VEXTORDO-581567 format. One record per residue (C-alpha): x, y, z. Coordinates in steps of 0.5 Angstrom, whole numbers, plus 2048, in hexadecimal, padded with zeros to 3 digits. Each point is the difference from the previous one (the first is absolute). Layout:
// VEXTORDO-581567
XYZ
...
This chain:
// VEXTORDO-581567
800800800
8028077FD
802805806
7FA8037FF
7F97FD7FE
7FD8047FA
7F97FF801
801804807
8018067FC
7FB7FF7FB
7FB7FE806
803807803
7FE8047F8
7F97FD801
7FE801807
8038077FE
7FC8017FA
7F97FD805
802806805
8008057FA
7F97FF7FE
7FC7FF807
804807802
7FF8047FA
7F97FD800
800803807
8018077FE
7FD8017FA
7F97FE803
7FF7F9801
7FB7FF7FA
7FA7FA802
7FE8017F8
8047FF7FB
8017F97FC
7FF7FA804
8067FD7FF
805805801
7FD802806
7FF7FA803
8077FE7FE
803807805
7FB7FE806
8027F9800
808804800
7FE803806
8047FE806
8037FB7FC
8058027FD
802804806
8017F9803
8037FD7FB
806806801
800800807
8017F77FF
8058017FB
804805806
8007FA804
8037FB7FB
8058057FE
802801807
8007F9801
8057FE7FB
804806802
8017FE806
7FF7F9800
8087FF803
800805805
7FB805802
8048077FF
7FC804806
8048077FE
7FF8007F9
7F87FE801
7FF807805
8048047FB
7FB7FE7FB
7FA800804
802807802
8018037F9
7FA7FD7FE
7FC803806
8038077FD
7FE7FF7F9
7F97FD802
7FF806805
8028057FA
7FB7FC7FC
7FB801805
7FF8077FE
7FE7FF7F9
7FD7F9801
7FC7FF806
8007F87FE
8077FF800
8037F9802
807801801
800803807
7FC7FA801
8067FC7FC
805803806
7FC7FE806
7FF7F97FC
8088007FF
801801808
7FC7FA801
8047FC7FC
805800804
7FC7FB805
7FC7FC7FA
8077FE7FD
8027FD805
7FA7FB801
8007F97FD
7FB7FE7FB
7FC7FD806
7FF807803
8008047FA
7F97FC800
7FE801807
8028087FF
7FB8017FA
7FA7FD804
802804806
8018077FC
7F97FE7FD
7FD7FE806
803806804
7FC8057FB
7FA7FC800
7FF801808
8028087FE
7FB7FF7FB
7FA7FE805
802804806
8038077FD
7FC8057FB
8037FE7F9
7FD8077FE
803805804
8048057FC
7FD7FE7FB
7FB8057FB
7FE7FA7FB
7FC8057FC
8068047FE
8067FA802
803806805
8047FE807
7FF805803
804800806
8067FD7FC
805805802
7FF7FF807
8047FA804
7FA7FC802
7FD8017F8
8067FE7FD
8027FA804
7F97FD7FF
8008027FA
8067FC7FE
7FF7FA805
7F87FF7FF
7FB8047FB
8058037FC
8007FD7F7
8057FB803
801800807
8067FB804
7FA7FC802
7FF7FC7FC
8048017FA
8067FF804
7FD7F97FE
8028007F9
807802801
8007FA805
7FD7FC7FB
8068027FB
8057FE804
7FE7FA800
7FF7FF7F9
8068027FF
8037F9803
7FD7FC7FB
8037FD7FA
7FD8067FC
8057FE7FA
7FD7F97FF
7FA8007FA
7FB7FB806
801805805
7FE8067FC
7FA7FC7FD
7FD7FE807
801808801
7FB8017FB
7FB7FB800
8007FF808
7FF808800
7FB8007FC
7FC7FB803
801803806
7FD8077FD
7FA7FD7FD
7FF7FD805
801805805
7FC8057FC
7F97FC7FF
8007FE807
801806802
7FA8027FC
7FB7FA803
802802807
7FE8087FF
7FA7FE7FC
7FE7FC806
802805805
7FA805801
804805805
8048057FB
806801805
8017F9801
8007FE7F9
806805800
8047FB803
7FF7FB7FB
8018047FA
8078017FB
8008077FF
806803802
7FC805805
8007FD806
8067FC7FE
7FC7F9803
8047FA801
7FC7FE7F9
8028067FD
8087FE801
7FF7F97FD
7FD8027FA
806805800
8057FB802
7FD7FB7FB
8008047FB
807802800
8027F9800
7FC7FF7F9
8048077FE
8077FE802
8007F87FD
7FD8037FA
805805800
8057FA800
7FE7FC7FC
7FF8057FB
807803800
8037FB7FC
7FB8017FB
801807800
8077FF7FF
7FF7FC7FA
7FD8067FC
805805803
7FB803803
8027FF808
8068057FF
7FC8057FE
7FA7FF806
8077FE806
802808801
7F9803802
7FF7FA805
806801803
7FF808801
7FA7FF802
801806807
8028047FA
7FA7FF7FC
7FC800806
801808802
8008027F8
7F97FD7FF
7FE805806
8048067FE
8007FF7F9
7FA7FC7FE
7FB803805
8048077FE
7FE7FF7F9
7FA7FE801
7FE806805
8038057FA
7FC7FD7FB
7FA801805
7FF7F9801
7FF7FE807
7F97FF801
7FA7FE7FC
8037FB7FB
7FE7FA7FD
8027F9802
8038007F9
804807800
8037FD807
8037FA7FC
8038047FA
803805805
8047FA804
8017FC7FA
8038067FD
805801807
8017F9800
8027FF7F9
804807801
8047FD807
8027F97FC
8038057FB
803804805
8037FB805
8037FC7F9
8048067FD
802801807
8037F9802
8048007FA
805806803
7FE7FF808
7FF7F9803
7FB803806
7FB8057FF
800808803
7FE7FD807
8017FA800
8078037FF
7FF805805
7FE7FB805
8067FB7FE
805807801
7FD802807
7FE7F9803
8057FB7FD
């Protein structure tokens, strides 16, 4: 197995494209009408693309620190991501990078666990969140009409958002990272394992989806029905299962697809973007959303316009990353993080 599993970079690219669609859909008005298939795919990506991104982060950490956990490097990169995320928050309230920083801090613990303990951690993290969902006010801080978090910039509100009821809260999203670390310890280079990831993930995803629908239809209490939802808000155990199984399908499929794309010489064009996702994530906010604002497209748009804008930006991002990689080993932000943190 080569030093890098190219399918993982391919999966990062597809997860990034999914996040662009979700975020552009959000800022362009989250349309509820238009082409049914385009609308359904965009809505289906909500919470799934970002979940895959976190699982892939866990895989990356697991592979990077397979032999030894470099705590100093881990903490420095967490501090760098937190700083970038806090700057990004001033522009885009649904930022995920500052959550990543906290995931990295907890990774110092998760990376030391054996496989059995990782699964116990995943179960425990979700049980703690579920207890909080039952005992605490999940709506605290939120204006669900405008999606504003009214006390975000207070200490209490910031910590509550970060740990419990933000867009990607540590509880329970940390379990996605733990699942990724567990995946990194499997024989990802073997076709058999890749096939199991796709088939097993798909079976679990579909069973979870249909089972959740049946339970929700049977439960008459609307608040109780929320506990059996697969939507990302609130991130119930069934949503976490949907996100993890969906990530398994994506990663397994990309690992299987990479050699085929290599044969037709398309893989080298796509991989640089998968290796520069931090840079491209920031670019889709600063440049992508900035352009949408300049074009007066931040509200009232159709789902077709969302897809056109998303795919146009992602196409440009892939081309930028490809040509940048001809001269530089890492993307601009990836280079900066390596320079500062080591």
